[in-house]
C-alpha positions, -999 to +999 in steps of 0.1 A: +830+244+573+810+257+543+783+236+526+794+227+491+763+208+481+740+224+455+710+202+459+690+190+489+699+156+504+674+131+515+681+104+542+673+073+522+686+037+526+688+021+491+707-010+482+736-003+458+760-023+438+791-007+423+820-015+400+852+003+390+877-014+368+882-049+384+868-038+418+832-043+428+812-040+460+778-037+476+764-012+501+735+011+510+730+048+505+730+069+536+717+099+519+709+108+483+703+139+461+701+147+424+738+155+425+752+125+444+750+101+473+770+087+502+773+049+500+781+029+532+803+000+521+828-024+536+854-012+510+855+024+500+872+033+468+897+061+467+888+097+459+889+104+421+879+069+411+852+066+384+824+043+394+794+026+379+765+022+403+733+002+402+706+014+427+678-009+435+650+016+439+620+011+462+596+010+432+614-022+421+633-006+393+671-007+389+688+026+381+722+027+365+744+057+372+780+069+366+799+089+391+832+099+406+842+092+442+848+127+458+853+115+494+865+082+508+861+073+545+880+044+558+875+030+592+906+046+607+892+075+626+857+074+610+825+060+625+817+043+592+833+033+560+819+046+528+823+071+500+807+103+488+799+102+451+791+129+426+769+117+398+781+123+363+754+104+344+718+095+355+692+074+339+655+083+335+644+060+364+667+078+388+655+112+377+618+102+381+626+087+415+643+119+427+614+140+413+589+119+432+610+120+464+614+157+462+577+162+456+567+139+484+591+156+509+577+190+502+542+180+513 
């Protein structure tokens, strides 16, 4: 299987709330990159769903992002339930967090 990701992923557990239409949920990131994240959640939304995400960053800030679900893992046959999300819009707090994380991980 070829790697489709364009940016480096970081294993980071961050609390996340998400909404899409009338659906909402909570979860934690499994990994994160400037291009997207995987959110472990009890209810994964279906692929193609637009999603609004709030990440509760380790520095105490809340980052608001928009994305689209690219992969949905339901418990049938998967070790975990969750969804792979591609970011469409990012706020400044998230960009600064990713820059700090990338800088820290290089050292």
